[in-house]
N, C-alpha and C positions, 0 to 999 in steps of 0.2 A: 530914748532907752526903754521907757515903759511900753512904747508901741511895739518895739522889737520883741520884748518879752511876751507880750500878749499874743503876737503872731505865732511865736514858737509854741506856746501852750495850746493854741487852737490847732496847730498842725499836728502836734503830738496826740491830741484827742481823736482827730480824724484817722490818724494812722492806727491807733489802738482799736478803734471801731472797725476799721477795715480788716485788721488781722483777726478780730473776733468773728467777723462774718465769714472769713475764709475757713477758719477752724470749724465753725458750725456747719459750713457747706461740706467740708471733708468728712465730718462725723456722720452727716446724713447719707453720704454715698458709700461709707465703709461697709464691707460684707461681714456677717457674723462669723466668729471664729469657729473652726471645726472642733467638735467636742473630743475630749480625750478620756479613754477608759483603760483601765488595767486589763491586760489580756494574758492568756496562757495557752499552752499547746495541748491538744488531746493526745494522750499517751496510750500506746498499745501494751497494756499490762493489766492483769487481773488484780483484784483487791481482796485480800484475806479478811475474813470477818469471823470473830468468835460467835458461836451459836450455842444456845442452851434451849433444849426442847424436852417436854414431858414424854415419858415412855413407861413401859411396864414389862414385867417378866411373865412369860407364859410357858407351860409345859411343852417340851418338844413334841411329845405324843400324848394325846389324851382321848379317851373314849367313854361314852356313856353306854352301859351294858343293859340291853333290853331283852326280854324273853322272846325266843323264836317260836315257841309253842305254848299253848295254854297248859297250866298244870299247877300243882301244889308244891310249895317249897318244903323240902324235907330236911335240908341242912344248909347252913351258911358257915363256911370255914374261915372267913376273914371278917375283919371289922375296919372301921375308920382308922387309918394310920398303919395298916398292915402292909409290909413289904412282900411283894409276890414276884415270882419268876415267870418267864414266858412258859405257857403250857400248864402252869399249876392249876389244880382244881380249886375253884372258888366257892361253888355251891352246887347242890343237886336238886332236881325237880322230880315230881312223880305225876305221871299222866296215864291212868289205867286205860282210857279210851285209845290212846296211841299204841299201847302195848297190844290191845286186842286188834286194832287195825293192822298192825304189823303181822300178827299171826294169821289173820284172814288173807292178807296179801300173799303171804308165803304159801298158804294152801291153794289159793287160786292159781298161783304160778305152777305149783306141783301138778294140779289137775290139767292145766293147759299143756304142760310139757308132756304128760302121759298121753293126752289125746294126739298131740303132734307125733309122738313116737309111734303110736299104733297106725296112724294114717300114713306116716312115712314108710313103715314096713309094708303095709298093704300096697302102696304105690310101687315099691321096689319089686314085690312079688308079681304084680300085674305086668310090670315092665319086662321082667324075665319071661313071663308066659306069652307076652305079645310078640316075642321073637318067632314063635310058631305061627305061621300064616293062618289067619281065620280063627285063632284061639280066643283073642280078646278084641272087643270092639274098640276102635280108636277113640270113640266118644267116651267110653268108660275109662279108658286110660287117661284122657285129658281131664275128666271130672275128678278122678282120684288125685291127680297131680295138683290140681287147683285147690282141692280140699287140704292136702298136705301143706301147701304153701300158706294157705289161710291160717291153719293151725300153728304154723311156725311163727307167723306174724303175731298172732294172739299170745303165744307163749312168750315172745320177746317183750310184748307190751306188759304182761303180767309180771315179768321179771323186773322190768324197769320200775313198775309201781312198788314192788316189794323192796327194791333197793332204795327207793325214795323214802319209804316208811322206816327202813333201817337207819337212813341218814337222819331223819327227823328224831329218831330215838337218841342220837348222839347229842342233840341239843338239850337233853335232860341233864347233861353234865356241862356246867359252865366253866370254862377255863380262861386263863389270862392270855390275851393276845400279845402282850409284850411285858417286859419287866418294868415294874413301877410301884406306886403306892396307892392304896385304896383311899379315896378322899371323900366319898359319899356312900352311905349304905341306907337303903330305904325298905328293905324286906327282912322278915324273920321267919323261922320255921313255922309252917302251917298256913302261911299266906297264899292266897290264890293270885297268880299272875296271869295277865291277859296279854296275848301277843299283839293285839290291836291297839293297846294303850301305849302311845309313844310320848306321853307327857312327863312321866316320872320314871327315871331309870332305876333298875334294881341296884346297880353299883356304878361308881365312877372310878376310872383308873387313870392315873397320870404318871408320866415319866418325869422324875424330879432330878435325876443326876445329870440331865442335859436339858437346858432351858433355852428359850428364844427371848432375846431382847428386842421388843417391837417398838418402833418409833416412826411417827408420820412426819416426813420431811417436806417442807414447802417446795413446790415444783421448781422455783428458781434456784434452789440450793441442791435439790436432789440430782439435777443433771450434772453437777460437779463431783459427785461421789462415785466411787468405784468399789467393786468387790475387793476385800482384804484391806480397805481403809480402816484405820483404828478409831474406835469411839471410846471415850471415857464416860463413865457413869457413876452416879452416887445414889444410894438407896436411902429412903426415909428410915428404914428399919436399922440401918447401920450408918448413922450420921458421921461424916468426916472421913469415911473410908472410900478411897478412890479405887475403882476397878476398871479394867479395860476389856474390850472385845473387838473382834474384827467383823466387818460386814460380810455376811455369807450369802444373803439373798436380797434382791430388789424386785419388787412386784411388777415393775414395768407397766404400771397402771396409775393414772392420776385420778384421784377422787374428784368427781365433778362438783361435789358439794363444798369440800374444804380445800381443793386445789393442792393436795398433798399426795406423796407417794409413800407406801408402806415399805420400810426397810427393816430387815431382821439381821441380828448378829447372834452367833452361837455363844452361849455361856455354859461352861462345864462346871458342875456342882457336885463333885465326888463326896464332899463332906456333908452335903445337904444342909449347908448353912443358909442357902437362899430357898425361896419358895415361890411357886407360881402365883401371880397376882400382885406381887410386890410392886410398888410405885418407884420409878426411877427418874432422875434428871440426867439427860445425856448432854455432854459438853464436847464440842469438837471445833476445829478451825476450818471454816469453809474456804477452800483455796481459790474460789472464784472460777469464772469461765476463762479457759485458756485463750480464747479468741476475743475476749472482751476488750473494749477501750474504756479508759477511766479519765475522770476530770475532778478538779477540786469540788467539794460538796457545795460551796457557795456559787458555783457556776450553773447549777440547776435551779431554774425558776419554777415554782409550783403555784399555780393559780387555781381558782375554782373550776376552770374549764379544761386546763391542759397542764402538761409538764414539758418543759423545753429548755434548750440551751441557745445562747445567742452566738452564732458563728460569724466570723468576719470573712466575707467572700467578695472579692473585687473591691475591697475597701469599704464595703457597706455591711450593715448588720442584717442577718437573716435568722429568724426564729425557727428552730428545727425541733419538732416533737420527739421525745425520747421516752423510753422506759428505763427504770433504774434496777440495778441488781445489788450485789454486795456493797456494803458501806463500812468504812473503817479508816482510822488514821487520817481523817480529813479528806478522803477521796471516796468516790462512788463510781461504780460501773454503770455505763449507759449503753443503750441499744437504740439505734435509729439511723437516719440517713446522714451519718457523719463518718469520718475516717480519721485514722491516726495522722498527726501532723498538722491538722487544721487549727487555726487560731480561734479562740472563743473569748468572750468577755467574762472576767472573773475578778471581783464579785459582780454578779448580775442581779437585776431586779426588774419588776414588771413595768417600771416607768420608762425603761429604755425602748424607744420605738424601733420598728422594723424599717429597713431601707435607708437609714441615715448614714452619712459618710463619717468615718472615724479615723483618727490618727493611729 
């Protein structure tokens, strides 16, 4: 009996060893399991993004008024804060040299006109006499005709010079080019103004009942804005008060330095509560690119060298470089060699290798 038990134990040990060896052999030949990642689909829809940008108010029209002629200031009829109408007289100048030059130009024109009148009459008399054969030499007739034409040209030149001097006299009266408010005054009666000095204006005039809201929009957002889109803005001078304006103009030019586009909205200010130069915060919802595709934010991998998404193509991972646009509500717009409907890994990370098979 003991011998039979001993044989059974030995057999059992050999059988267990054989099974262990078979399992080890099977483990050695087993293939690694295909990794499993969460995936999602690229969607063809834009992403709305709330945007807040700094802006400022500027006068719709503004001008620095410089002297056109040299002269002395005789009177200044306005001051800082004066409301003026278009064409209103602002100040007067005095220039005795200009007055004398105008008088001389008028006299030179009168003399040239008299010379032309006499020469013209002489030519007409010679022309009448030349109808009698042999009475007048053709050379004399041609000479008188040329002299009359030359005097006519000289008279026209002197007339133009006189008219120019008269026009210069008009610059002694400085008038408002448009309706607005005087914001700067740098001259007083008795001051000598120099037409060649363009550094300091005599007066500055701004239109304040109509203002420009100027804001620089990043180029990725500016492309989504259109004229008549509504902007909300808040002023530091009027805390908590929300105002709105519609986009009236886009510069259609991207700043090479800041990668922004200047956008302007018209702000009407009949009560003159607002003023040019006020700081503003502009708030609006960027509607995104209508042709954009979007993915979850965690599907975009950003490394020190690139920004990409991991697309599943033919059952394998492919890293595709992208640029991002609007971001909000857990999604981000992407632009690259991808299309709507493709599967991508989300969440993705830099440890996922390219070209591996996935479930």
